N, C-alpha and C positions, 0 to 999 in steps of 0.2 A: 222503231228506231232506225234512222238512216245509217246505211252501211258506210264504213269507211272507204275511202277511194285509194288504190294504189295503183303506181304507174311503174311500170319495169321495162327499162331499154335492155335489148339482148334477151327478151323472153324466150326465143327458139332455141337457146343454148342450153348446155347441162344445168348450170346455176339457175338460169331464168324459169326453165320448166319445172324444176324441183320447188322453186321459190313460189312460183305462181300456184301450185298444188297446195302447197302450205298456207298460203294466205287464203285461198277459197275455202279451206277448212276452218279457218278463222272467221268467216264470213265477210270477207272483203270483197269489194267491187274491183275486180282486177283489169287493168287496161295494159296493153303491151305493144310496145314499138317493134316493127318487124321491117328488116332491110327489104327494099324492092328486088335487090338482086339476089337474095337468098335463095340457095338450092335446098331443094326437100325441106322447106321451111318449117312444114308443120309436124315432121315425125315424131319429135319428141313429145310434143303436145297431144298428139294423137295416142301415142303409146300410152301416156299417162291418164288417158280419157278425160281430159278437160278442155279440150280445144273448144266445145261448144258453150262453156260456160265464162270464156274469155271475151273482153273488147278488144279487138286486134286493129292496129292502124298501120299502115304502110308509110315509110318516110326514111330519111337518112339524117343520121347524127350530125353532119356536117352542114345540113341546111339550117342556118341560124334563124330565120324568120319562121320557118315551120316548127322547128322544135319550141321556141319560144311561145308561138300562139297555141300549141298543143297544151303547154303547162299552164298558160294564162287561162285558158278555157277550162281545163280539167280541174284545176286547183286540186291536185292530190294531197291527201293527208300525209302520204309517205311516198317517197320516190327511190327506186333503187337503179342506179346506174352501174348495169352489167355488162353494157356493150363496150366492144373495144377492137382493135386492131391488135390481135393478142399473139401473133406468131412472131416469136423471137427473131428467128433468122430472116424473114421477111422484111422485118423493120430494118435491117440493115441495107436492104435494096430500096425501100421506100420510106425513108426517115420523115419526109414532109407530110406524107398521107398518114403516117402513124401519129404524127404530131397533132394533125388535124382532127383526127377522130378521138385521141386518148386525152389530150388537152382542151383544144378549142372548144370542143363540143362541151366539155365541163365547165368551162368558163361561161358558155352562153347560157346554159341551164341555169347555173347559180345566179348569174346576172338577172336574169328573169325573176327569179324567185325573191331576190332582193328588190328590185325595182317596183315589182307588184305587192311587196310586203306580204306575201304568202306564208302561212303558216306550216307550209310543207317541210316534214323531216327528209332530210336528203343523205342518202347513203352512197358513198363512192367506193367502188372496187379497186382497193390498191393491191400490191402484189409483193411477195417475198424478193421478187427479182429486183427491187430497188435496193437490195442490200449489197447485190453484187457479190465480189470475192472479199468479204470482212474477214478480219483476223480474229473473230471472236468464235468460241464453240457454239454459242445459242446467240439468236438474234431476237430482241426485243423492241419494245417502243422507244428505248433510249438508244439503241445501236446506230452508229453513223452509217448513212446510206454511201454506197459505192457503185452506182449502176455501170453496167459494162454493156449496154445495148441501147439503141434508140427506142426500143420498146421501155425498157425500165427508165430511160430518161424522161420519156413523155408521161408514163404513169407517176413519177417523182414529182414532176412538176404540178400535176392535178392533185397529189396528195398535200404539197405544201400550200396550194391555192386553198384547199379545203380547210386546212388549218389556221391560214391566215384570216380567211373569210369569217371563220367560227369566232375568232378573238376580236375582230374588228368590227363585224357588223351585228354580232349577237344573234346568229340564226343556228337552227338546229341542222349544222353540218358535220358529220361523221365518216370516217374511211375505216374499212375493215383490211388490215394487211394480212391477207389469206395466203398461207403455203399452199402447196401444192394438194389438190384436192380432186379425187376421181370417182368414177362410178361406171355402171354400164353403160350410161348415157353420153360418155365423155367422147368427144370428137375423134375421128380415126386419124387424124395428123399428129395427135398427142403420143408420146412414148409408151405410155401405160396401155393405151388401147390398142396400138400396134402389136405390142408384146401379146396381150392376151388374145385378140382375134387371130394372130397368126398361129400361136401355140395351139389354139382350140382347132383351127384348121388342120393342123399337123396331126393333132389327136384324132381327127376323124378321117384320117387317111389321105387328106390332100397335100399335093405336091408343091409344098411353100418353102420357101427360104426368107427369112427375117434379115433384113439389113438395119444396122444400127450405127450409131456415131460412138461417143464416149461412154461406154458401160461403166465405167467407175465413177461417174458423176454421181453425188450423192444428193438425195432430196428427202424432205419429211413429208411424206404423201398420207393424206387423211381420207376420208370418205365424205363426199360432196354433202349428202343428207345432214352430217353432223353440222357442217360449216353454214348451211342454210340457217340452222337454228341460232347459231351465232349472230348473223346479219339480223334476224328479227329481234334477237335480244338487244341488240345496239340501238335500234330504232324505237324500241318500247321502252328504253330507259327514260328517265327524266332529264338527264344530261347528256349532251353529245360528247363524246371522246372517241379517240382513235385506239383500236386494238388489234394485237397479233392474234391470229387464230392459227394454231398448229397443233401436232400431236407431241412434238419434245422429242421424237425419235427420227433418225434418218437412215436409210439403206442405200447402197449403190443400185444401178440399174441391173447390173450382173445379179446381185442378190434377189432383186425383184423378180428376175428370170427363174433363177433357182426355186424359189418359193412357189411360183405359178406351175412350174414343171411337176413339183412333188404334189400339189393339189391335182394336177391332171394324170399323176403317175405316169410321167414321161422320164425314163431314165436317161439322164444326158451327162456329156463329159465335155470339158473344154481344152481345147489344146491351142499351143502357140501364144504368141504375145503381140501385144500393141496392134498394129494394122492386120496383123497376120493371124490374130486369135480367131478362132472358130469354135462352134458348139456342134456335137454330133449326138444322135441317138445312139446309145450304146449296143442296141440289140442288132443294128444292121450297119453301123457306121455312116448312116445317113447325114449330111450335112443339113442343119436345119437354121443356123445363125452365122453371119458372118460381118465383119467390119467395113463399113464404107465410108472413106474419108469426106464425101460430099455431106454427110449428115453430122459432121463435127461443126459446132459454132464459130464463127469468124473470132469471137472472143468467148473462151469457154468460162462457164460459171459452175465451179468445182463441187462445192459444198454447201448446203443450207440445212438448219435446224432450228426451229422455233422455240421460244420461250413464252407461253401464254399463261403466267400466272397472273398477270392484270386482269384479264378477262374473267378467270376462274374465280379470283377474289372480289371483284367488282359486279358481276353480272352472273356468277355461279355456273357459268357454261363449263362442260366437260365434253371430251370428244368420246364417243361410245365405241367406235369401231378401231379395232387394231389393225394393222398393216396386214395381218394374215386374214383377218375378216373382210378387209377391202377386197384383196385378190381373190378370196372365196367369191364375193358377193358380184365381182366383175366377170368371173369365169361361169358361175350360175347364170347371171343375166346374159351373157353372151348366147347361151343356148336358146333362152326365151326370146331373145331379139331376133335370132335366126329364124325362129318357128314362126315369127310374125311378120316376115320378110321387111323387117326395119332397114332403111336405106342409112348406109354409113356416111356421116357428115362430120 
């Protein structure tokens, strides 16, 4: 029996790597797009011991002719678009590039599927950042979008494109509105990874100080492994729909720090307020965390919490890992990654 073919953009990232491994387990022939300029591009795939089983191709999302030729020739049964310019702060400095990667590329890929009448199921990685600063306690598929960054704007344009094409062209196009999801393989520039890796180093006796922005921002954090299952369920469904994927619980960055310190047996105390707030080790009054104004967003997004009842009822998805489970996985994973000489990206 011929294997089903999957194409993943962003395959070297956290989600792409876990997804590739999950698809291989389901006997898919997995192809992945890799940016020519990627640094340490193979680290996650090597760590998961799957790189030899993948079909990888170099290319840029912004190259219309290249991406359309790739899709036309490969004719994938399913395509997961996980590649993006995903750094919110950077999007303020480079809004045109952010839009090019996050929206124009999606338009080019979907146009190719439509023009060539392919049966490809297309999954678009949307984001909870599209909700912005809403006035609702929970956000679901019916919540009004109020993006507060060029990154969120570009993602919203793609999200609406997928929705409109699904209605007017009758293709299997769907979006997953995923809230924050983390893992040991999270990139070093993301706040959860910064917290875990720095606190782990401090626990090992390294002389580190963690600098952060708004530690009172609240997010709905889940485990990436759970969210990969949601992506696959969406594409395995008989009907394309958009779904919010979340845990339904949110905590602040400060609460995340406290939980991580508890697991690491680091006895800490916070002193001061606003920009002068600091965190110290109780045993020796050593400074380990301070606030740095440069890490505050130009437009702050204060609180997000997802309502995922639709995907629970429709596809039977449930998140299996709590926030405490997630933090424990990230800390335990940090030790394994360090022993394997994993390059942080």
